[in-house]
C-alpha positions in Angstrom: -60.7 158.9 -111.9 -58.3 159.6 -114.7 -56.5 156.9 -116.7 -53.2 158.0 -115.0 -54.6 157.9 -111.5 -56.1 154.4 -112.2 -52.7 153.1 -113.3 -51.0 154.5 -110.3 -53.5 152.9 -107.9 -53.0 149.5 -109.6 -49.2 149.6 -108.7 -48.3 147.8 -105.4 -48.1 150.3 -102.5 -44.4 149.9 -102.0 -43.6 150.8 -105.7 -46.3 153.5 -105.7 -44.2 155.6 -103.4 -41.4 155.6 -106.0 -43.8 156.9 -108.6 -44.9 159.7 -106.3 -41.4 160.9 -105.8 -40.7 164.4 -107.1 -38.5 163.2 -109.9 -37.8 166.6 -111.4 -36.3 167.6 -108.1 -34.0 164.5 -108.2 -32.9 165.5 -111.7 -32.1 169.0 -110.6 -30.1 167.9 -107.6 -28.2 165.5 -109.8 -27.5 168.2 -112.3 -26.1 170.5 -109.6 -23.9 167.7 -108.3 -22.6 167.0 -111.8 -21.5 170.6 -112.1 -19.5 170.0 -108.9 -17.9 166.8 -110.2 -16.9 168.7 -113.3 -15.3 171.5 -111.4 -13.5 169.2 -108.9 -12.1 167.2 -111.9 -10.9 170.5 -113.4 -9.2 171.9 -110.3 -7.3 168.6 -109.9 -5.7 169.1 -113.3 -7.9 166.6 -115.1 -7.8 163.9 -112.5 -10.6 162.1 -110.7 -8.5 162.1 -107.5 -8.3 163.5 -104.9 -11.6 165.3 -105.1 -14.0 164.3 -107.9 -14.1 160.5 -107.3 -14.8 160.7 -103.5 -17.4 163.4 -104.2 -19.2 161.1 -106.7 -19.2 158.3 -104.2 -20.6 160.5 -101.5 -23.4 161.8 -103.8 -24.3 158.2 -104.8 -24.6 157.4 -101.0 -26.5 160.6 -100.6 -29.0 159.5 -103.2 -29.5 156.2 -101.5 -30.1 157.9 -98.2 -32.5 160.3 -99.8 -34.6 157.5 -101.2 -34.6 155.6 -97.9 -35.7 158.7 -95.9 -38.3 159.5 -98.6 -39.9 156.0 -98.2 -40.5 156.5 -94.4 -43.8 158.1 -93.6 -43.6 161.8 -92.7 -45.3 161.3 -89.3 -42.3 159.2 -88.2 -39.9 162.1 -88.9 -42.2 164.4 -87.0 -42.1 162.2 -84.0 -38.3 161.9 -84.3 -37.7 165.6 -84.5 -36.9 166.2 -80.8 -34.7 163.1 -80.6 -32.8 164.1 -83.7 -32.2 167.6 -82.4 -31.0 166.3 -79.0 -28.6 163.8 -80.8 -27.2 166.7 -82.9 -26.8 168.9 -79.8 -25.0 166.0 -78.0 -22.6 165.7 -80.9 -21.9 169.5 -80.7 -21.0 169.1 -77.1 -18.9 166.0 -77.9 -16.9 168.1 -80.4 -15.7 170.3 -77.5 -14.0 167.3 -75.9 -12.9 164.9 -78.7 -13.3 167.0 -81.9 -10.7 167.0 -84.6 -8.8 170.3 -85.2 -8.3 171.6 -88.7 -7.3 175.1 -89.9 -7.5 176.5 -86.3 -11.0 175.2 -85.7 -12.4 172.3 -83.7 -15.5 171.3 -85.7 -15.3 167.6 -86.7 -15.6 164.2 -85.1 -13.4 161.6 -86.7 -15.4 158.5 -87.5 -12.5 156.7 -89.3 -14.1 156.5 -92.7 -15.1 160.2 -92.7 -15.0 163.3 -90.6 -18.5 164.3 -89.4 -19.3 168.0 -88.8 -22.2 168.0 -86.2 -23.0 171.6 -87.0 -24.1 170.5 -90.5 -26.5 168.0 -88.9 -27.8 170.6 -86.6 -28.9 172.8 -89.5 -31.5 170.2 -90.5 -32.5 168.9 -87.1 -33.2 172.5 -86.0 -35.6 172.9 -88.9 -37.2 169.6 -88.1 -37.8 170.5 -84.4 -39.1 174.0 -85.2 -41.5 172.6 -87.8 -42.7 170.0 -85.3 -43.1 172.7 -82.6 -45.2 175.0 -84.7 -47.2 172.0 -85.9 -48.0 171.2 -82.3 -48.6 174.8 -81.2 -52.1 176.3 -81.9 -51.9 179.2 -84.3 -53.4 181.7 -81.8 -50.5 181.1 -79.5 -47.8 181.6 -82.1 -46.9 185.2 -81.1 -47.5 185.0 -77.4 -44.2 185.8 -75.5 -44.0 182.6 -73.5 -44.3 180.5 -76.7 -41.9 182.7 -78.6 -39.2 182.2 -76.0 -39.1 178.4 -76.5 -38.0 178.4 -80.2 -35.5 181.2 -79.4 -33.9 179.0 -76.8 -33.9 176.1 -79.3 -32.1 178.3 -81.8 -29.6 180.0 -79.5 -28.4 176.9 -77.6 -26.7 175.2 -80.6 -25.6 178.6 -82.1 -23.6 179.3 -78.9 -21.8 176.0 -79.2 -21.0 176.5 -82.9 -19.6 180.0 -82.2 -17.1 178.5 -79.7 -15.7 176.1 -82.3 -15.3 178.8 -83.8 -17.6 178.7 -86.9 -19.2 182.1 -87.4 -20.6 181.3 -90.8 -22.6 178.2 -89.6 -23.7 180.2 -86.5 -25.1 182.9 -88.7 -26.9 180.3 -90.9 -28.4 178.7 -87.8 -29.7 182.0 -86.5 -31.0 183.1 -89.9 -32.7 179.8 -90.7 -34.3 179.7 -87.3 -35.6 183.2 -87.6 -37.0 182.5 -91.0 -38.8 179.4 -89.7 -40.4 181.5 -87.0 -41.4 184.1 -89.5 -43.1 181.7 -91.9 -44.8 180.0 -89.0 -46.6 183.2 -88.3 -44.7 184.9 -85.4 -45.6 188.6 -85.3 -43.3 191.0 -87.2 -42.8 193.1 -84.2 -40.4 190.6 -82.7 -38.2 190.7 -85.8 -38.2 194.5 -85.8 -37.0 194.4 -82.2 -34.3 191.8 -83.0 -33.2 194.0 -86.0 -32.8 197.0 -83.7 -30.8 194.9 -81.2 -28.6 193.5 -84.0 -27.8 197.0 -85.1 -26.8 197.8 -81.5 -24.8 194.5 -81.4 -22.9 195.4 -84.6 -22.0 198.8 -83.0 -20.8 197.0 -79.8 -18.7 194.6 -81.9 -16.8 197.4 -83.5 -16.5 199.3 -80.2 -15.0 196.2 -78.6 -12.1 195.9 -81.0 -8.8 196.1 -79.2 -10.3 196.0 -75.7 -10.3 193.4 -73.0 -13.9 192.5 -73.8 -13.4 192.0 -77.6 -16.4 190.2 -79.0 -14.8 188.7 -82.1 -11.5 187.0 -82.8 -8.8 189.0 -84.5 -9.0 187.0 -87.7 -12.8 187.7 -87.8 -12.1 191.4 -87.6 -9.6 191.0 -90.4 -12.3 189.4 -92.5 -14.5 192.4 -91.9 -11.7 194.8 -92.9 -11.0 192.7 -96.0 -14.6 192.8 -96.9 -14.8 196.6 -96.6 -11.5 197.2 -98.5 -9.6 194.2 -99.8 -6.9 196.5 -101.4 -5.6 197.4 -97.9 -3.8 194.1 -97.7 -3.8 192.4 -101.1 -1.0 190.0 -100.2 -2.3 189.2 -96.7 -5.9 189.2 -95.4 -7.2 190.5 -98.7 -5.5 187.9 -100.8 -8.4 185.4 -101.0 -11.1 187.8 -102.1 -8.7 189.7 -104.5 -7.8 186.5 -106.3 -11.4 185.4 -106.3 -12.5 188.6 -108.0 -9.7 188.3 -110.6 -10.8 184.8 -111.4 -14.4 185.8 -111.7 -13.7 188.9 -113.8 -11.3 187.1 -116.2 -14.0 184.7 -117.2 -16.0 187.3 -119.0 -19.2 186.2 -120.7 -18.2 182.7 -121.9 -15.1 181.9 -119.8 -11.6 180.8 -120.7 -12.7 177.2 -121.4 -12.8 174.0 -119.5 -9.6 173.4 -117.5 -8.1 176.7 -118.9 -8.5 178.8 -115.8 -5.2 180.3 -114.9 -6.1 181.4 -111.3 -7.1 177.8 -110.3 -4.6 175.9 -112.4 -1.7 178.0 -111.1 -3.0 177.8 -107.5 -3.6 181.6 -107.1 -7.2 180.9 -106.1 -7.4 179.7 -102.5 -9.7 176.9 -101.4 -10.5 176.3 -105.1 -12.2 173.0 -104.4 -14.3 174.1 -101.4 -15.4 177.7 -100.6 -14.2 179.3 -103.8 -15.3 176.6 -106.3 -17.8 179.0 -107.8 -15.0 181.3 -108.9 -13.4 178.4 -110.8 -16.7 177.9 -112.6 -17.0 181.6 -113.4 -13.4 181.7 -114.7 -13.8 178.6 -117.0 -17.4 179.1 -118.1 -17.9 182.8 -117.6 -21.1 184.6 -116.8 -23.1 182.0 -118.7 -21.8 179.2 -116.6 -22.4 181.1 -113.3 -25.9 182.1 -114.2 -26.7 178.5 -115.3 -25.8 177.1 -112.0 -27.7 179.9 -110.2 -30.7 179.0 -112.4 -30.5 175.3 -111.2 -30.4 176.5 -107.6 -33.5 178.7 -108.1 -35.4 175.9 -109.7 -34.6 173.6 -106.7 -35.9 176.4 -104.4 -39.0 176.9 -106.6 -39.8 173.2 -106.4 -39.6 173.4 -102.6 -41.9 176.4 -102.4 -44.5 174.9 -104.7 -44.4 171.6 -102.8 -44.8 173.5 -99.5 -47.8 175.4 -100.8 -49.5 172.3 -102.2 -49.1 170.4 -98.9 -52.0 170.6 -96.5 -50.1 169.2 -93.5 -48.6 172.0 -91.4 -45.5 170.1 -90.3 -44.8 169.0 -93.9 -45.3 172.4 -95.3 -43.0 174.1 -92.7 -40.4 171.4 -93.0 -40.2 171.8 -96.8 -40.0 175.6 -96.5 -37.3 175.2 -93.8 -35.2 172.9 -96.0 -35.7 175.2 -99.0 -34.7 178.3 -97.0 -31.6 176.6 -95.6 -30.6 175.6 -99.1 -31.1 179.1 -100.3 -29.0 180.5 -97.4 -26.2 178.1 -98.4 -25.8 179.2 -102.0 -26.8 182.9 -101.4 -24.2 183.4 -98.6 -21.4 181.5 -100.6 -22.0 183.4 -103.8 -22.2 186.7 -102.0 -19.0 185.8 -100.1 -16.9 184.9 -103.2 -18.1 187.9 -105.1 -17.1 190.3 -102.3 -20.6 191.2 -101.4 -20.3 189.6 -97.9 -17.4 188.8 -95.5 -15.7 185.5 -96.0 -17.3 183.2 -93.5 -16.5 179.7 -94.8 -19.9 178.5 -96.1 -19.7 175.8 -98.9 -21.5 175.9 -102.2 -24.2 173.2 -101.8 -23.6 170.0 -103.7 -20.7 171.6 -105.6 -18.0 172.3 -103.0 -16.0 169.3 -101.9 -17.1 167.9 -98.6 -18.8 164.9 -97.1 -20.9 166.1 -94.1 -22.6 169.0 -95.9 -23.5 166.9 -99.0 -24.9 163.9 -97.1 -26.9 166.0 -94.6 -28.3 168.0 -97.5 -29.4 164.9 -99.3 -31.0 163.6 -96.2 -32.8 166.9 -95.9 -34.2 166.6 -99.4 -35.2 163.0 -98.5 -37.4 164.7 -95.8 -38.8 166.9 -98.5 -39.6 163.9 -100.7 -41.2 162.1 -97.7 -43.4 165.1 -97.1 -44.3 165.1 -100.8 -45.0 161.4 -101.1 -47.1 161.1 -97.9 -49.0 164.4 -98.3 -52.8 164.2 -98.0 -54.3 163.4 -101.4 
């Protein structure tokens, strides 16, 4: 036994868990959040309100929740996976009846002190349930059709509800995260090839349905696709957002215009500068160096998740960590692709940086699950 191991074992069991926390991951998450505070302070014209101060309070609450979740044994969360999923699914159904409407979408439940977006909760509970399912299922049954149908139903049920809100971005994230969970759990690649072929046919059907009685997407969603393919066709209308976003990003150059010197954000040319397009504000003020620095922090968080998953000998814990890491990756990959014009605008926030309560708190709880799996792993 090494000197360090001996000292850890002499610490009381309750405090020993604190020592076993993945502290570099905590530091990285805090660093990413601080970038968000800085940007929200900037887009408010050098003021802590209305965005930076509430965001800091939410992150502080998120840290507390993360530590609380981390202290609970991972077996408890495995046993709670189905109940958590059903609760989130129930909230999605509740949104259909009592949900708050904002910007043409009905996605939130007003709790008085905050607006909860159940689809954000579903992103994590879906990962939890799929991890628990594949932990329970013997490996030899993973690719058998009857056992593949069950996770597909688990994924498609909430996705269908989210699409009706409508929230195409979150629906895509749910589908993709669920598919990735099935892939890393060992489902045969043939299923994914079949789905890819069906998706290609589905895309063809979507375009063929435009302007018909059986149109598969909303008109505004088709406009987003048109804008993605050629923003210059309507630079003052549907293409305005992405055009201004590209101007902001391009004007930053290598080192940026300087903190609080971005013209696109300060003069309100950049839309949703505190939420979906906050990365463009960062790129305008701090340039390529600022953008790549934030991306590096994200990649390091993802790397810590992958390493923690590979080191964990418990199947549920390993799948859960990978699921949270992949969901986190999808968040920042889709948002960055969207604001750079590499993907259609679908309204996905930049994790821990964009202003918003539900997304941040749920993500911090998710990393609490990662920490719980790390602390309580077999040693």
